[in-house]
ROPADO-688819 format. One record per atom (N, C-alpha, C): x, y, z; residue in one letter. Coordinates in steps of 0.001 Angstrom, whole numbers, plus 500000, padded with zeros to 6 digits. Example, Ala and Ser with C-alpha at 12.3 -4.5 7.8 and 13.67 -1.06 7.14 Angstrom:
2
513190494310507800A 512300495500507800A 513200496700507800A 512850497750507080S 513670498940507140S 512900500030507870S 
REM end
This chain:
347
723439490645930519M 723732489345929871M 723265489373928444M 724161489003927522S 723860489030926110S 722948487900925736S 721842488224924998R 720911487198924521R 721000487041922983R 720709485876922490R 720639485650921050R 719452486389920454R 719571486868919276G 718434487395918561G 717535486271918073G 716240486558917916R 715298485533917492R 715554485016916090R 716258485820915286S 716517485394913908S 717586484292913805S 718354484194914925E 719417483141914893E 718828481860915417E 719442480755915017R 719001479458915473R 719577479190916866R 718719479196917871A 719144478921919226A 719190477445919455A 720119477003920263T 720260475578920628T 719989475383922087T 719829474128922460L 719592473846923874L 720817474171924710L 722011474122924108A 723227474541924814A 723154476050925141A 722602476829924186D 722421478296924453D 721473478513925604D 720392477752925645V 719425477849926724V 720086477572928077V 720883476475928125A 721565476103929355A 722506477186929816A 723311477722928824R 724295478770929193R 723641480018929727R 722565480493929060L 721917481690929440L 721126481565930718L 720617480328930949A 719864480129932195A 720751479764933385A 722026479539933088G 722935479210934185G 722736477832934760G 722301476885933913V 722103475531934364V 722892474576933450V 722983473320933794S 723694472368932973S 722836471990931754S 723483471565930633P 722681471073929501P 721743469937929857P 722166469109930813A 721317468000931229A 720006468507931856A 720152469597932717T 718972470145933378T 718054470784932324T 718649471485931381A 717821472107930322A 717063471025929540A 717753469898929269S 717111468818928551S 715948468241929351S 716160468091930683K 715052467589931534K 713840468488931502K 714083469799931550V 712971470752931464V 712222470565930152V 712984470475929066L 712415470333927728L 711545469082927641L 711990467980928305N 711274466725928190N 710255466514929328N 710026467560930139G 708988467488931145G 709323466594932327G 710640466391932598R 711011465482933697R 710586466121935027R 710264465258936000S 709760465703937277S 710857466032938254S 712105465664937986D 713211465837938925D 713876467196938729D 713129468230938447V 713649469591938322V 712743470489939202V 713364471347939992G 712577472243940845G 711713473165940061G 710555473572940655A 709619474403939956A 710204475752939545A 711006476358940451S 711579477675940101S 712594477536938954S 713378476465938993T 714378476251937916T 713642476026936601T 712579475200936662R 711817474926935405R 711215476231934828R 710627477068935686E 710086478324935173E 711135479213934571E 712305479241935223H 713407480100934750H 713883479624933396H 714102478310933236V 714608477772931980V 713551477977930872V 712289477760931161L 711232477970930189L 711165479426929754L 711400480314930699G 711402481713930381G 712523482112929413G 713720481491929648V 714853481727928720V 714547481153927341V 713947479977927295M 713531479398925975M 712608480344925197M 711654480891925949A 710713481790925266A 711374483083924836A 712254483590925687E 712907484859925371E 713819484816924142E 714555483707923976I 715455483650922805I 714809482911921648I 713540482503921803G 712870481836920638G 713383480460920368G 713754479745921470Y 714281478380921219Y 713169477471920757Y 713423476646919768M 712520475601919298M 713256474279919284M 712685473231919852P 713308471918919776P 713539471479918348P 714428470478918179T 714724470023916806T 713484469595916080T 712535468953916779A 711302468496916119A 710532469662915591A 710426470780916371A 709644471927915914A 710304472605914734A 711629472552914646R 712301473259913525R 712008472508912257R 711675471259912328H 711416470510911079H 709930470194910788H 709056470671911719E 707661470251911616E 706959470783910390E 707482471817909734R 706816472350908575R 707018471396907355R 708034470599907402T 708309469704906292T 708086468248906651T 708734467790907718R 708571466427908133R 709118466244909527R 708887465106910126D 709437464876911478D 710946464748911378D 711569464754912549R 713012464503912588R 713313463143911961R 714421463085911258T 714786461829910628T 716221461487911030T 716408460198911369L 717763459675911684L 718137458643910603L 719356458597910234V 719865457585909328V 720769456639910076V 720481455349909990T 721362454334910562T 722106453636909408T 723410453669909447V 724233453089908394V 724818451769908953V 724587450660908217L 725059449345908589L 725142448467907367L 725930447369907489D 726059446472906348D 725878445011906765D 725270444800907977I 725083443416908468I 723632443253908900I 722714443622908070V 721303443613908419V 720821442203908822V 721431441183908180E 720924439814908436E 721326439242909768E 722231439883910517S 722713439272911741S 721766439554912918S 721742438594913853R 720895438798915051R 721449439957915863R 722728440155915851Y 723326441320916575Y 722766442594916064Y 722799442828914741A 722315444070914156A 720809444230914405A 720084443099914247G 718627443205914444G 718283443621915886G 719043443131916865T 718747443488918239T 719101444950918558T 720239445409918031V 720589446811918203V 719552447692917514V 719157447328916339L 718155448082915586L 716828448174916359L 716504447102917102Q 715262447168917902Q 715352448300918907Q 716510448481919558G 716679449583920478G 716618450926919771G 717253451012918570I 717225452291917849I 715799452637917457I 715035451618917001L 713673451871916530L 712766452285917723L 712944451588918847L 712125451929920000L 712360453362920433L 713625453783920513A 713979455100920947A 713572456166919924A 713737455854918624A 713345456828917589A 711825456987917606A 711085455905917765T 709616456010917789T 709184456830919034T 709824456615920169S 709516457335921351S 709756458846921166S 710833459178920425A 711178460588920187A 710431461171918959A 709506460374918376Q 708756460795917185Q 709671461158916042Q 710701460353915865A 711655460541914775A 711551459454913787A 711648459787912512E 711636458783911466E 713038458112911437E 713088456882910924L 714358456146910851L 714550455590909468L 715659455898908895L 716057455357907588L 717291454477907740L 717358453419906917L 718533452518906890L 719281452775905627L 720606452802905750R 721454453002904573R 722633452051904644R 723065451590903486L 724341450875903427L 725458451892903542L 726671451435903939P 727769452367904096P 728054453044902741P 728322454364902790P 728675455058901562P 729951454464900969P 729989454249899656D 731138453666899037D 731539454514897817D 732522453996897114G 732961454716895915G 733441456131896239G 733056457128895383P 733537458459895594P 733159459081896911P 731969458685897484I 731537459267898733I 732516458998899850I 733155457817899832S 734070457434900910S 735486457974900718S 735756458536899557T 737108459009899263T 737184460504898872T 736082461047898374S 736108462405897838S 735331463346898790S 735999464450899207R 735315465382900077R 734117466030899358R 734265466257898089T 733149466912897343T 731950465966897306T 732175464715897010A 731107463738896877A 730528463469898288A 731359463459899292A 730863463185900696A 729963464372901115A 730403465586900803R 729607466748901171R 728272466763900476R 728273466409899181A 727033466345898420A 726069465308899036A 726639464154899441W 725802463122900068W 725216463591901379W 726069464226902157M 725561464745903472M 724577465835903297M 724769466740902313E 723830467799902071E 722462467220901660E 722501466138900890E 721299465485900473E 720523464891901691E 721296464299902596Q 720649463777903803Q 720032464897904622Q 720771465993904807K 720279467099905587K 719007467750904977K 719034467869903668A 717923468516902952A 716628467693903103A 716777466364903337S 715618465508903465S 715142465461904905S 715733466241905755G 715269466281907173G 716118465508908134G 717220464908907699V 718064464151908561V 718776465066909563V 718639464761910843V 719297465593911911V 720474464848912541V 720672463575912213G 721759462854912805G 721962461522912144G 723177460957912301V 723534459670911693V 724086458741912746V 723607457486912734I 724123456440913617I 724823455424912767I 726089455192913027A 726871454190912282A 727013452942913120A 726472451856912630L 726438450605913396L 727524449644912919L 728627449551913710A 729719448633913461A 730313448781912063A 730392450026911569V 731040450319910275V 731976451484910473V 732957451575909596A 733913452693909606A 733233453956909029A 733597455070909560V 733124456363909048V 734296456979908251V 734219457010906916P 735340457589906158P 735606459041906500P 736833459449906465D 737205460803906822D 736450461862906046D 736265461717904726P 735513462740904007P 734071462894904477P 733461461805904907V 732088461849905431V 732085462541906787V 733088462247907637L 733186462876908902L 733378464365908776L 734275464784907874L 734505466225907664L 733245466896907164L 732519466265906278A 731281466853905726A 730251467000906841A 730151465999907684A 729215466080908797A 729526467171909752A 730826467363910032E 731222468432910933E 730898469792910326E 731172469945908996A 730952471221908368A 729436471574908311A 728589470579908170L 727165470785908055L 726451470628909364L 727202470416910426E 726656470251911762E 725612469144911854E 725946468035911220V 725118466801911310V 725893465859912277V 725388465628913474P 726131464772914399P 726104463299913975P 727222462599914268I 727351461186914014I 727694460485915300I 726969459402915615V 727289458547916752V 727534457144916192V 728601456494916679T 728913455165916256T 728638454139917351T 728163452977916958I 727946451850917877I 728938450770917494I 729694450280918492D 730781449271918231D 731637449708917055D 732254450848917174P 733072451361916016P 734224450446915645P 734553450384914375I 735685449611913919I 736967450156914488I 737049451499914541D 738227452177915070D 737863452942916310D 738376452537917490T 737988453218918733T 738938454363919048T 739918454624918178T 740880455730918458T 740451457036917858T 739383457073917052E 738921458275916419E 738238459194917439E 738967460248917876S 738476461076918959S 737365462045918513S 737183462245917221R 736187463152916739R 734767462601916804R 734658461298916996L 733379460600916985L 732917460264918377L 731631460395918591V 731016459841919817V 730751458363919582V 731253457503920471S 731031456104920247S 730331455454921440S 729610454412921152I 728896453636922182I 729273452188922023I 729743451557923061G 730131450164922986G 729933449466924331G 730566448360924490S 730482447646925781S 731893447301926257S 731965446734927423T 733255446391927955T 733723445085927350T 734230445211926112N 734600444000925298N 735701443236925967N 736729443919926440W 737869443239927036W 737411442431928260W 736641443058929119A 736140442384930305A 735241441238929930A 734431441360928864G 733584440255928438G 734392439077927935G 735425439341927125G 736272438279926632G 736994437554927758G 737372438333928743R 738085437681929875R 737103436857930710R 735884437375930920S 734954436633931818S 734557435294931161S 734357435261929838A 734001434005929190A 735138432989929298A 736361433453929152T 737527432589929239T 737750432104930679T 737626433007931615E 737746432627933035E 736705431580933437E 735538431684932857H 734453430735933172H 734860429305932808H 735428429121931560V 735781427774931171V 737064427312931880V 737926428264932263I 739085427895933034I 738677427296934407I 737710428001935016K 737211427519936311K 736578426116936200K 736094425810935029L 735521424496934784L 736581423389934570L 737859423846934576G 738970422865934424G 739584422826933042G 739132423607932093H 739660423570930747H 741013424305930680H 741919423705929861R 743217424317929669R 743562424443928198R 743052423591927355R 743218423765925892R 741976424503925407R 742158425810925326I 741006426705925040I 741250427463923747I 740404427201922744G 740605427848921439G 739866429172921409G 740237429989920443W 739626431307920179W 739299431425918697W 738055431774918373I 737675432072917007I 737018433436917068I 737659434453916484G 737167435765916542G 736839436401915196G 736405437656915215G 736109438417914020G 737361438905913350G 737212439843912411P 738362440343911658P 739386441073912547P 740634440962912177L 741681441631912940L 741539443148912925L 740857443684911898G 740679445133911800G 739557445646912667G 738870444745913361S 737706445152914235S 738209445422915616S 738078446624916116A 738500446932917474A 737716446119918527A 736398445995918454P 735719445141919439P 736236443728919481P 736490443121918326S 736976441743918267S 738347441651918907S 739203442591918638L 740594442544919239L 740511442746920737L 739597443633921202E 739474443831922630E 739009442547923335E 738098441813922705R 737629440522923277R 738774439545923279R 739548439476922193F 740689438571922102F 741711438859923197F 741998440161923425H 742940440540924480H 742452440124925841H 741099440205926027G 740548439687927289G 740742438224927455G 740575437448926346Y 740861436006926349Y 742316435749926723Y 743201436503926106Q 744639436317926398Q 744953436638927886Q 744348437681928386A 744604438101929749A 744149437024930742A 743015436414930439A 742524435364931332A 743451434154931347A 743940433780930182L 744889432670930079L 746154432992930855L 746665434190930665D 747902434627931363D 747713434635932875D 746572435138933325S 746331435219934736S 746241433829935369S 745743432860934617A 745585431488935133A 746860430642934891A 747889431231934295G 749124430506934032G 749003429502932927G 748024429718932022V 747853428821930856V 748634429357929692V 749515428519929159T 750289428964927975T 749446428954926732T 749315430133926074P 748493430169924842P 749088429285923752P 748234428627923001D 748672427822921844D 748196428502920572D 749118429041919801R 748762429830918632R 747982428977917639R 748164427672917686A 747428426794916770A 745951426749917045A 745532427254918227L 744133427251918583L 743450428587918355L 744120429498917702V 743598430860917506V 743267431105916064V 742055431650915831R 741606431987914461R 740941433359914481R 741155434117913410H 740459435388913209H 739923435442911779H 738629435763911641E 738140435946910275E 736921436866910259E 735735436327910334A 734525437133910198A 733571436774911301A 732671437707911622F 731606437465912599F 730476436725911909F 730661435474911530S 729631434787910771S 729565433300911194S 728383432708910943V 728213431298911163V 729187430475910340V 729349430932909109E 730210430181908187E 731645430127908691E 732137431265909182A 733496431284909757A 733607430382910945A 732597430392911798G 732612429499912990G 732587428047912621G 731820427687911562L 731742426324911133L 733075425869910552L 733666426695909709R 734940426342909053R 736068426220910050R 736277427261910883H 737385427197911817H 737138426272912992H 735878426109913371G 735538425124914386G 735893423753913916G 735581423404912697H 735944422086912101H 737464421904912152H 738223422980911717D 739635422904911675D 740238422608913044D 739716423290914051L 740267423097915423L 739881421709915997L 738702421261915641L 738208420013916282L 738751418768915618L 739426418873914475V 740050417690913869V 741545417632914200V 742022418589915010L 743431418532915435L 743684417315916304L 744928416787916257D 745261415683917104D 745055416011918604D 745458417258918953E 745199417728920318E 744198418862920214E 742953418459920101R 741893419432919896R 741589420198921162R 740970421355921083P 740609422097922329P 739418421446922991P 739356421609924303T 738169421140925035T 737187422254925271T 737603423496924931A 736694424628924983A 737057425583923863A 736042426286923345I 736263427300922347I 735490428537922746I 736214429662922824V 735605430964923119V 735437431676921806V 734198432011921475A 733882432629920184A 733707434106920346A 734108434857919288G 734028436325919324G 732661436876919228G 731692436055918771N 730261436465918847N 729365435254918745N 728085435469918854D 727182434332918880D 727091433630917522D 727219434369916419E 727154433771915119E 728309432750914959E 729460433129915361I 730628432242915296I 730345430975916182I 729838431234917386A 729594430104918286A 728569429107917662A 727537429634917034V 726594428750916375V 727259427883915336V 728199428457914585G 728946427673913618G 729804426609914300G 730378426911915436V 731186425953916161V 730268424787916619V 729110425096917116L 728179424030917545L 727813423108916382L 727643423728915224A 727312422943914024A 728498422046913634A 729711422551913715A 730916421760913425A 731008420548914362A 730774420833915662A 730845419760916666A 729833418666916348A 728646419083915990K 727548418112915689K 727947417280914487K 728509417904913458E 728922417146912234E 729977416100912584E 730871416452913519L 731962415554913875L 731611414572915009L 730391414639915475G 729976413711916542G 730551414035917899G 730942415328918115I 731516415750919385I 730418416326920241I 730212415814921438T 729121416274922271T 729470417566922998T 728453418417923091V 728554419701923847V 727484419711924949V 727903419855926233P 729193420207926703P 730091419031927182P 729673417801926899G 730408416672927432G 731853416608926986G 732083416843925686E 733465416797925175E 734001418161924755E 733129419169924636L 733528420467924204L 732610421520924823L 733231422575925410S 732449423722925878S 732585424858924903S 731504425625924699V 731473426685923721V 730842427940924349V 731467429111924181T 730868430344924643T 730738431306923436T 729687432141923515G 729512433181922506G 729685434564923059G 729284435556922307F 729381436945922732F 728277437754922061F 727513438481922803D 726387439345922427D 725148438955923134D 724927437644923376D 723716437170924044D 722473437593923243D 722538437320921951T 721364437608921103T 720280436525921331T 719056436799920894P 717949435855921158P 718214434435920687P 719093434229919685Q 719292432895919206Q 719996431996920207Q 720616432582921263T 721264431748922292T 720257430830922981T 718989431262922936Q 717932430417923578Q 717449429309922633Q 717828429381921371W 717286428441920392W 718287427340920045W 719563427539920382T 720568426525920012T 720417425292920899T 720997424207920423T 721015422935921186T 722474422522921340T 722991422579922594P 722358423103923796P 722273424646923784P 721545425192924744R 721462426639924857R 722852427226925133R 723129428353924495L 724495428883924439L 724829429763925617L 725960429442926274T 726543430382927229T 727118431566926445T 726819432777926854S 727263433943926050S 727439435182926940S 728360436037926486V 728565437312927161V 727500438259926688V 726751438774927639R 725621439676927280R 726084441111927089R 725843441607925869Q 725925443047925652Q 724526443607925745Q 724363444797926325P 723033445412926397P 722717446054925014P 722427445199924041L 722353445676922656L 721199446644922407L 720032446318923032V 718896447225922892V 719241448574923540V 719872448491924711G 720249449724925424G 721264450537924658G 722163449893923956M 723138450577923123M 722446451342922012M 721411450734921366G 720679451392920354G 719906452591920878G 719274452388922049R 718547453517922651R 719486454673922982R 720646454360923549M 721582455370923939M 722107456162922742M 722269455472921608A 722759456153920412A 721751457159919897A 720460456813919950V 719437457730919533V 719373458924920454V 719396458686921781E 719360459766922709E 720560460700922564E 721736460117922294A 722937460947922188A 722875461770920914A 722500461163919776V 722536461920918546V 721442463001918492V 720291462713919065L 719246463789919106L 719638464886920061L 720305464538921184G 720782465547922072G 721856466435921401G 722746465787920631M 723771466589919897M 723137467513918855M 722022467003918254A 721330467859917250A 720763469087917914A 720457468984919213D 719962470109919979D 721093470927920685D 722329470516920379G 723433471266920946G 723981470787922265G 723486469583922709V 723931469021924019V 724919467928923748V 726166468124924174Q 727167467081923948Q 727142466112925107Q 727331464773924829P 727364463798925914P 728515464048926883P 728342463546928092A 729374463737929121A 730685463154928714A 730663462038927984S 731890461391927481S 731733461077926021S 732804461159925263R 732764460833923828R 732888459373923559R 733220458602924564H 733343457132924424H 732606456482925586H 731377456016925297L 730530455464926330L 730613453951926276L 730807453296927431Q 730853451833927486Q 729822451326928473Q 729032450347928061L 728102449689928926L 728624448352929416L 728319447978930576A 728889446737931178A 728357445482930560A 729239444491930464T 728834443157929938T 728682442231931170T 727886441160930987T 727711440152931981T 727706438796931309T 728071437785931997L 728115436429931427L 726815435700931757L 726131435225930700S 724907434442930866S 725301432946930669S 725300432221931764V 725742430809931728V 724574429965931420V 724672429096930375R 723596428192930021R 724160426796929934R 723744426087928872D 724019424668928828D 725193424237927939D 725842425160927231S 726916424817926368S 728296424738926961S 728340424983928268T 729622424871928966T 729491423929930155T 730561423151930365G 730566422190931471G 731994421800931800G 732179420960932798P 733487420597933249P 734329420013932086P 735630420227932147A 736529419669931158A 736442418146931207A 736507417516930028P 736463416017930005P 737694415477930666P 737561414338931360S 738732413739931977S 739610413134930880S 740914413244931075S 741809412754930046S 742007411268930117S 
REM end
């Protein structure tokens, strides 16, 4: 059996291949997990010693700890803050430093030369992986990352069709459908939708779930009750007001995220419309602010902290040569029913 020379950089994938075990088993041995047999553990550790394998942390310990970069442009949102909590907890557990960056713009997003220079700068500073949080990854940046072997993992990617990226998200379609089915079961038939930008894949998936629920219940969609703009309180306030002053206003509004739903609640309060007596409202994400609204917000729960943790585990594993079992990972959503939804008002 051919072994790597010690002068070459061995990866955990090499260890798994030479030991005749799966990458997951090699990773368990490396992390001291108890669910590996003693003989297998000794064999894998022997292979690591023979080929001179060093974990990612050890390869960087002469200069600095492992460093991860999280790229995002919505720091002020509760959604981003909750995902970042998961990223920070997992990075701290892995003894990795965490840097925050705004999305690369200008030449970096359009020029391969500029993108490679940016990525080389990240790598030279000890960065072993990049996590993109709900932002697009420009093609020049992706190509530079591939060339320099810097793994990128995306959370709630703008474009879910990019097969070269590992992505982590939730069952957005099912979540949008469950929120809509909930208000349908409460007797609502004029159900509005206020979602995020049309260019956002998660927002469109939630909207398609809303449409599917209406179709399944035999409710004819009313295009006058549908709005798409931004995942923001301001968008929810503006479009919520527009929908609620219609002659035939909706009795329920399904929002594409919690920020939008908070804006809808504010619009209803300004107009003197009671929630849930005259209007039911649902959000999406189940961020901590759902407990602070009046009334408390019914929302589709995304495991946001878990998504952050999973992104860190995936990107560090890829840095060690272990590819995730699937390139598109989806975590289940659940509906958290609170006080903002109730029976449809009698006509």
